[in-house]
C-alpha positions as CSV (number, residue, x, y, z in Angstrom):
1,M,14.9,22.0,65.0
2,D,13.8,23.3,61.6
3,K,17.4,23.4,60.2
4,Q,18.1,19.9,61.6
5,G,14.7,18.6,60.3
6,N,15.3,19.9,56.8
7,L,18.7,18.3,56.7
8,L,17.3,15.0,57.9
9,E,14.3,15.2,55.5
10,M,16.8,15.0,52.6
11,M,17.6,11.5,53.7
12,V,15.9,8.7,51.8
13,L,12.9,7.3,53.7
14,K,13.7,3.7,54.5
15,L,13.0,1.3,57.3
16,F,14.8,-1.9,56.3
17,G,17.5,-2.1,53.6
18,I,18.1,-5.7,53.9
19,I,20.8,-7.4,51.8
20,F,19.3,-10.9,51.5
21,F,22.3,-13.2,50.7
22,C,20.5,-16.3,49.5
23,G,23.1,-17.5,47.0
24,L,26.5,-18.4,48.2
25,L,27.0,-20.5,45.0
26,S,27.9,-19.1,41.7
27,P,25.0,-18.3,39.5
28,S,23.8,-21.2,37.3
29,Q,21.7,-21.1,34.3
30,E,21.5,-24.9,34.0
31,V,18.4,-27.0,34.7
32,L,19.7,-29.9,36.7
33,S,16.5,-31.3,38.2
34,G,12.9,-32.1,37.3
35,L,11.7,-28.6,37.6
36,S,13.5,-25.2,37.6
37,C,12.3,-21.7,38.1
38,A,13.4,-18.2,37.4
39,V,11.8,-15.5,39.6
40,S,12.0,-11.9,38.4
41,P,12.9,-9.0,40.8
42,R,9.3,-7.7,40.4
43,A,7.9,-11.0,41.5
44,M,10.2,-11.2,44.4
45,Q,9.1,-7.7,45.4
46,N,5.5,-8.8,45.3
47,V,6.3,-12.0,47.3
48,L,8.1,-10.3,50.0
49,S,5.7,-7.4,50.2
50,D,2.9,-9.9,50.8
51,A,4.9,-11.9,53.4
52,I,6.4,-9.0,55.3
53,I,4.0,-6.1,54.9
54,H,0.5,-7.1,53.7
55,N,0.3,-10.1,55.9
56,G,1.1,-7.9,58.8
57,L,4.3,-9.8,59.8
58,I,6.5,-6.8,60.4
59,H,3.6,-4.9,62.2
60,Q,3.0,-7.9,64.4
61,H,6.6,-8.2,65.6
62,L,7.1,-4.5,66.0
63,Q,3.9,-4.3,68.0
64,G,4.6,-3.6,71.7
65,L,8.1,-2.3,71.0
66,V,9.3,-0.4,74.1
67,V,12.1,2.0,74.0
68,P,14.3,2.7,77.1
69,N,13.7,5.9,79.0
70,I,15.5,9.0,77.6
71,M,17.2,11.0,80.3
72,G,18.9,14.4,80.1
73,E,20.7,15.9,83.1
74,G,20.1,19.5,82.1
75,S,22.4,22.5,82.4
76,Q,22.5,26.0,83.6
77,L,20.3,27.0,80.7
78,N,18.1,23.9,80.4
79,S,16.0,21.9,82.9
80,P,16.5,18.2,83.4
81,T,14.5,16.1,80.8
82,S,13.1,12.6,81.1
83,I,10.9,10.8,78.6
84,T,9.5,7.6,80.0
85,D,7.1,4.8,78.9
86,L,8.2,5.3,75.3
87,H,6.5,2.7,73.1
88,L,5.5,2.1,69.4
89,I,1.9,3.0,68.6
90,K,2.0,3.0,64.8
91,V,4.2,1.9,61.9
92,R,3.6,2.9,58.3
93,V,5.4,1.1,55.5
94,P,4.8,3.0,52.3
95,R,7.0,0.9,49.9
96,L,9.2,-2.1,49.4
97,S,11.7,-2.6,46.6
98,V,14.0,-5.4,45.5
99,V,17.3,-5.5,43.6
100,L,19.0,-8.8,42.6
101,L,22.8,-8.9,43.3
102,P,24.5,-11.4,40.9
103,G,26.1,-14.2,42.8
104,I,25.1,-12.8,46.1
105,G,21.3,-12.5,46.8
106,V,18.5,-10.1,47.1
107,Q,18.7,-6.6,48.3
108,L,15.4,-5.7,49.9
109,T,14.6,-2.1,50.8
110,I,11.4,-1.1,52.8
111,G,10.6,2.5,53.6
112,A,8.5,3.3,56.7
113,K,7.8,5.7,59.6
114,L,7.6,4.8,63.3
115,Q,5.4,6.7,65.7
116,L,6.5,6.5,69.3
117,R,4.6,7.8,72.3
118,G,5.6,8.4,75.9
119,N,5.5,10.8,78.9
120,C,7.9,13.8,78.8
121,L,9.0,15.7,82.0
122,V,10.9,18.9,81.4
123,G,11.6,20.5,84.7
124,L,8.2,20.5,86.5
125,L,6.2,20.3,83.2
126,S,4.8,16.8,82.3
127,E,2.9,16.0,79.1
128,L,2.5,13.4,76.4
129,I,5.1,13.3,73.7
130,D,4.9,11.9,70.1
131,I,8.1,11.1,68.2
132,F,8.0,10.4,64.5
133,V,11.1,8.7,63.3
134,E,12.3,7.5,59.9
135,V,14.6,4.5,60.2
136,N,16.9,2.8,57.8
137,I,18.1,-0.7,58.7
138,T,20.6,-2.7,56.6
139,A,21.5,-6.3,57.3
140,N,23.1,-9.3,55.6
141,I,20.8,-12.2,55.6
142,K,22.7,-15.2,54.6
143,C,21.4,-18.7,53.6
144,T,23.5,-21.5,55.1
145,N,23.5,-25.2,56.0
146,F,21.5,-26.5,53.0
147,E,20.2,-29.9,53.6
148,S,17.2,-32.0,52.4
149,G,15.4,-29.0,50.7
150,T,15.9,-26.5,53.6
151,F,18.4,-24.0,54.7
152,Q,19.0,-21.7,57.7
153,V,18.8,-17.9,57.6
154,V,21.5,-16.0,59.5
155,T,21.3,-12.2,60.1
156,E,24.7,-10.5,60.0
157,D,26.1,-6.9,60.0
158,C,22.8,-5.2,61.0
159,L,23.1,-1.5,60.7
160,C,20.5,1.1,61.9
161,I,20.5,4.7,60.6
162,L,17.9,7.2,61.6
163,G,16.4,9.6,59.1
164,A,14.2,12.5,59.9
165,V,12.9,12.8,63.5
166,K,10.0,15.0,64.4
167,I,8.7,15.7,68.0
168,K,5.3,16.8,69.0
169,V,4.1,17.9,72.4
170,L,0.8,19.5,73.3
171,S,2.4,22.7,74.6
172,G,4.6,22.9,71.6
173,L,7.4,24.1,73.9
174,L,10.6,22.0,73.3
175,T,14.2,23.2,73.2
176,L,16.8,22.3,70.6
177,S,18.6,20.4,73.3
178,V,15.7,18.0,73.8
179,N,15.6,17.3,70.1
180,E,19.3,16.5,70.1
181,L,18.8,14.3,73.1
182,V,16.1,12.3,71.5
183,L,18.0,11.9,68.3
184,R,21.2,10.8,70.1
185,Q,19.4,8.4,72.4
186,L,17.3,6.8,69.6
187,T,20.5,6.4,67.5
188,A,22.0,4.4,70.4
189,T,19.0,2.3,71.4
190,L,17.0,1.5,68.3
191,P,19.5,-0.9,66.5
192,A,19.4,-3.3,69.5
193,L,15.6,-3.3,69.3
194,L,15.0,-3.4,65.6
195,C,17.8,-5.8,64.4
196,P,16.4,-8.8,66.4
197,V,13.0,-8.1,64.8
198,V,14.6,-8.3,61.3
199,D,16.2,-11.6,62.3
200,I,12.8,-13.0,63.5
201,V,10.8,-11.8,60.6
202,M,13.3,-13.1,58.0
203,N,13.4,-16.5,59.6
204,L,9.5,-16.6,59.5
205,V,9.5,-15.5,55.9
206,N,12.1,-18.3,55.1
207,I,9.8,-20.9,56.7
208,H,6.8,-19.5,54.9
209,L,8.4,-19.5,51.4
210,L,10.2,-22.9,51.8
211,S,6.8,-24.4,52.4
212,T,5.8,-23.5,48.9
213,L,8.8,-25.4,47.5
214,N,8.8,-28.5,49.6
215,A,5.5,-30.3,49.3
216,V,4.1,-33.8,48.7
217,I,1.1,-33.6,46.4
218,P,-1.2,-36.5,45.4
219,V,-1.7,-37.4,41.8
220,G,-5.2,-38.8,41.9
221,T,-5.1,-42.3,43.4
222,A,-2.0,-43.3,41.4
223,G,0.7,-41.9,43.7
224,T,2.4,-38.7,44.6
225,I,4.9,-36.1,43.5
226,H,7.3,-34.9,46.2
227,Y,8.7,-31.5,45.2
228,Q,11.8,-30.4,47.2
229,L,14.3,-27.7,46.8
230,A,17.3,-29.3,45.2
231,S,20.0,-26.7,46.0
232,I,20.4,-23.3,47.6
233,P,18.8,-20.5,45.6
234,Y,21.1,-18.6,43.2
235,T,20.9,-15.2,41.6
236,S,21.8,-13.5,38.4
237,G,21.2,-9.8,37.7
238,K,17.9,-10.6,36.2
239,F,16.3,-13.5,38.3
240,L,16.4,-15.6,41.3
241,G,16.9,-19.2,40.4
242,L,15.4,-22.2,42.0
243,D,16.0,-25.9,41.2
244,L,13.5,-28.5,42.4
245,D,13.7,-32.2,42.6
246,G,10.4,-33.9,41.6
247,V,10.3,-37.4,43.0
248,V,7.4,-39.4,41.4
249,K,6.2,-42.3,43.6
250,Q,3.5,-44.9,42.9
251,V,1.1,-46.0,45.6
252,G,3.1,-48.4,47.7
253,G,6.2,-46.3,47.7
254,S,8.2,-47.3,44.6
255,T,9.9,-44.4,42.8
256,I,9.7,-43.9,39.1
257,P,13.2,-42.7,38.1
258,H,14.1,-39.9,35.8
259,D,17.6,-38.6,34.7
260,S,19.1,-35.2,35.7
261,S,21.2,-34.2,32.7
262,P,21.6,-30.4,32.4
263,S,19.7,-28.2,29.9
264,A,20.0,-24.5,29.3
265,L,17.4,-22.3,31.1
266,P,15.4,-20.1,28.6
267,P,15.4,-16.3,29.2
268,L,12.8,-14.9,31.7
269,M,12.2,-11.7,29.4
270,D,9.8,-9.4,31.1
271,K,7.7,-12.0,32.9
272,L,7.3,-12.6,36.7
273,L,8.0,-16.3,36.7
274,L,9.5,-18.8,34.4
275,L,8.8,-22.5,35.2
276,V,10.5,-25.3,33.3
277,M,9.8,-28.9,33.3
278,R,12.2,-31.4,31.9
279,Q,11.2,-34.1,29.5
280,S,12.5,-37.0,31.6
281,F,10.4,-35.7,34.6
282,L,7.2,-35.5,32.5
283,N,7.9,-39.1,31.3
284,A,8.0,-40.3,34.9
285,V,4.7,-38.6,35.6
286,L,3.1,-39.9,32.4
287,S,4.1,-43.4,33.5
288,L,2.4,-42.8,36.8
289,L,-0.8,-41.4,35.3
290,L,-1.1,-43.9,32.4
291,Q,-1.3,-47.2,34.3
292,L,-4.2,-48.4,32.3
293,S,-6.1,-51.7,32.7
294,P,-6.7,-53.7,29.5
295,Q,-10.0,-52.9,27.7
296,T,-12.1,-55.8,26.4
297,F,-15.3,-55.2,24.5
298,P,-17.4,-56.8,21.7
299,C,-16.8,-55.6,18.2
300,T,-20.2,-54.1,17.8
301,P,-21.5,-50.6,16.5
302,D,-22.8,-49.7,20.0
303,V,-19.2,-49.7,21.2
304,F,-17.3,-48.8,18.1
305,S,-19.0,-47.0,15.2
306,G,-16.8,-48.7,12.6
307,A,-17.2,-52.2,14.1
308,S,-19.0,-53.6,11.0
309,R,-16.3,-52.3,8.6
310,L,-13.5,-53.7,10.8
311,R,-15.2,-57.1,10.9
312,E,-15.7,-57.2,7.2
313,A,-12.0,-56.1,6.6
314,V,-10.8,-59.0,8.9
315,W,-13.0,-61.6,7.1
316,A,-11.7,-60.2,3.7
317,I,-8.0,-60.9,4.6
318,S,-8.7,-64.3,6.3
319,P,-7.4,-67.3,4.3
320,A,-10.0,-68.9,2.1
321,G,-11.7,-71.8,3.7
322,C,-10.8,-71.0,7.2
323,S,-12.6,-73.8,9.0
324,A,-11.7,-72.4,12.5
325,C,-13.4,-69.1,11.6
326,S,-16.9,-70.5,11.1
327,G,-17.1,-72.1,14.5
328,T,-16.3,-69.1,16.7
329,S,-18.4,-66.6,18.5
330,P,-18.7,-62.9,17.3
331,L,-15.5,-60.9,17.2
332,S,-14.2,-59.3,20.3
333,I,-11.5,-56.7,20.9
334,K,-8.8,-56.3,23.6
335,L,-6.6,-53.2,23.9
336,V,-3.5,-53.3,26.1
337,L,-1.0,-50.4,26.6
338,R,2.4,-51.9,26.0
339,G,5.5,-50.4,27.7
340,N,5.7,-46.8,29.0
341,P,4.5,-43.8,27.1
342,L,7.2,-41.3,26.1
343,I,6.7,-37.5,25.7
344,L,9.0,-35.9,23.1
345,L,9.6,-32.2,23.4
346,E,11.0,-30.6,20.2
347,E,11.1,-26.9,19.2
348,N,7.5,-25.6,19.2
349,R,6.1,-29.2,19.3
350,A,5.2,-31.8,21.9
351,S,4.1,-35.3,21.1
352,V,3.6,-38.6,23.0
353,K,4.8,-42.0,21.6
354,L,3.2,-45.1,22.9
355,S,2.4,-48.6,21.8
356,V,-0.9,-50.6,22.0
357,L,-1.6,-54.2,21.5
358,I,-4.8,-54.8,19.5
359,Q,-6.1,-58.3,19.9
360,L,-9.1,-59.4,17.7
361,F,-10.4,-62.7,18.9
362,G,-13.3,-65.0,19.2
363,N,-14.3,-68.0,21.4
364,N,-14.3,-71.6,20.0
365,L,-17.3,-73.8,20.8
366,D,-15.2,-75.4,23.5
367,G,-14.6,-72.0,25.1
368,S,-11.0,-71.7,24.1
369,I,-9.8,-68.4,22.6
370,L,-9.1,-68.1,18.8
371,N,-6.7,-65.3,18.2
372,F,-7.6,-63.9,14.7
373,L,-5.0,-61.1,15.0
374,L,-2.7,-59.7,17.5
375,L,-1.5,-56.3,16.2
376,K,0.9,-53.7,17.5
377,A,0.0,-50.1,16.9
378,D,2.8,-47.5,17.4
379,L,1.0,-44.2,18.0
380,A,2.3,-40.6,17.7
381,L,-0.1,-38.4,19.5
382,N,-0.1,-34.6,19.4
383,V,-0.1,-32.8,22.8
384,R,-2.3,-29.8,23.8
385,V,-1.2,-28.2,27.1
386,S,-3.3,-26.2,29.5
387,I,-3.2,-25.3,33.3
388,V,-6.3,-25.9,35.3
389,G,-6.5,-25.3,39.0
390,G,-2.7,-25.3,39.4
391,R,-2.3,-28.5,37.5
392,L,-0.7,-29.2,34.1
393,V,-3.2,-31.0,31.9
394,L,-2.1,-32.8,28.8
395,Q,-4.7,-33.7,26.2
396,L,-3.8,-36.0,23.3
397,A,-5.0,-36.3,19.8
398,L,-4.0,-39.1,17.3
399,G,-1.4,-37.9,14.9
400,S,-0.3,-41.0,13.1
401,T,-0.4,-44.8,13.5
402,S,2.0,-47.5,12.5
403,L,0.6,-51.1,12.4
404,S,2.6,-54.3,12.6
405,L,1.5,-58.0,12.9
406,E,2.5,-59.8,16.0
407,S,0.7,-63.1,15.5
408,S,-2.4,-64.8,13.9
409,D,-3.9,-68.2,14.7
410,V,-5.7,-68.3,11.4
411,G,-2.8,-67.5,9.1
412,I,-3.5,-63.8,8.3
413,S,-0.3,-62.2,7.0
414,N,-1.3,-59.0,5.1
415,I,-2.8,-56.3,7.4
416,S,-2.3,-53.1,5.3
417,S,-6.0,-52.8,4.7
418,L,-6.6,-52.7,8.5
419,K,-4.8,-49.5,9.3
420,P,-7.7,-47.0,8.8
421,H,-10.1,-49.2,10.7
422,C,-7.6,-49.6,13.6
423,S,-6.9,-45.9,13.7
424,S,-10.6,-45.2,14.0
425,L,-10.9,-47.8,16.7
426,L,-8.2,-46.2,18.7
427,V,-9.6,-42.7,18.3
428,E,-13.0,-43.7,19.6
429,T,-12.1,-46.2,22.3
430,F,-8.5,-45.8,23.5
431,V,-7.6,-42.2,23.2
432,P,-10.5,-41.0,25.3
433,V,-9.4,-43.4,28.0
434,I,-5.9,-41.9,27.9
435,N,-7.3,-38.4,28.1
436,G,-9.5,-39.4,31.0
437,A,-6.5,-40.6,32.9
438,L,-4.6,-37.4,32.1
439,S,-7.4,-35.1,33.0
440,I,-6.3,-35.5,36.7
441,G,-3.5,-33.2,35.7
442,I,0.1,-33.0,36.9
443,P,0.2,-30.9,40.2
444,L,2.6,-28.1,40.0
445,P,4.4,-26.6,43.0
446,K,3.1,-23.2,44.3
447,V,6.4,-21.5,43.8
448,L,6.6,-18.7,46.3
449,R,2.7,-18.5,46.0
450,I,3.0,-16.7,42.6
451,P,-0.4,-17.3,40.9
452,L,-0.3,-19.3,37.7
453,V,-2.6,-17.0,35.6
454,N,-2.4,-15.9,32.0
455,V,0.2,-18.5,31.4
456,E,2.1,-18.6,28.2
457,F,3.6,-21.9,27.0
458,Q,6.7,-22.6,25.1
459,I,8.1,-26.0,23.9
460,K,11.8,-26.2,23.7
461,T,14.0,-29.2,23.0
462,G,13.7,-31.4,26.0
463,L,11.8,-28.6,28.0
464,M,8.3,-27.5,28.6
465,V,8.3,-23.8,29.6
466,F,5.6,-21.8,31.4
467,L,5.8,-18.0,31.5
468,V,3.7,-16.1,33.9
């Protein structure tokens, strides 16, 4: 027993060595959809440890495991032996590790010990028996039949190898033949018991993890984003790759389109997770968030601190002897967002371009509107990025303003003096409204439930990159 035990103890302690083939496609480093992820081996190890071990999934499905009776006929030197009612009473899983196999998938290894208990009858002597066994199971878990964001998991080539086996009985009296009998019988019976458990557990893990990738998340009251796995996962030697579609829908069901031209995926470096959002996807979400109603308010200091200076500047450029000007009510202002905002992602810089119509008007004595000025302001706004509660929040600050004249009912033609006043107007009244709409945030998918904490941001050409 001691010699055999010493030899067996030299074997590596493992329970499940699962080759998780989740990438039948060639590895890709192209971002083809709204959002893409690179997950490190360390992150995958944490994810699978949580799903399989810490959440008790493997323990739950091994619980109640019953091993067939072990029967030995005996010989001239040994009495007949029978071990009955052999069942699992304890499983200890000391570690889990992950290796990514380029172009193939994830190799998962879990080390554990099983403790089995039953009744042992040797000749006429009956007593409780405890069997401690180290088991190594390898299986190929392949992802197949990808459709609509999901795939099936198939377990193939399951192989069960026993490591060290130790037997304890109260009397301490066991022959070498009993040890050999137990090892031989467990080697024959455990694969048929443990391999189906592997299959069940991996299918449940698959369902659990897919639910983090396929989700419909509300964006305030404006609409929803439907995240969905776009293709089967793929692997390189350094990361597990996931591409997600992000379908942006307005209330009522109409979809805001965005293109899907490829972009290079940045390196993961030493991080757990790299999350990449494409510029076109962000533009679709901005269009959803920034559906602003027109703002109309009096040109008075209680609304805009520079109201008096703006009014004076308008009167100063009005044609001399403007008869229509004298018969109007006090000046009012109307701000209207024109067209869709566009986010521009350049190396180390993000900005938003949008246009605003600024109407300065009054009411004639007969109630009709007199349009003093209709201006178009093309704004470049600097973007500050943060993640709050699992949502990407963009906050804008005015960078530059370009002002042009659309029309004037009173013949104003030179508007160059109005630029600083209009910039101040937009900073005080329009930009806060934009930031209020953006404060809802862009909901991010909970990729494999990896927490988005201590996030580092990078801006690349056409890409917004988050490193965790």
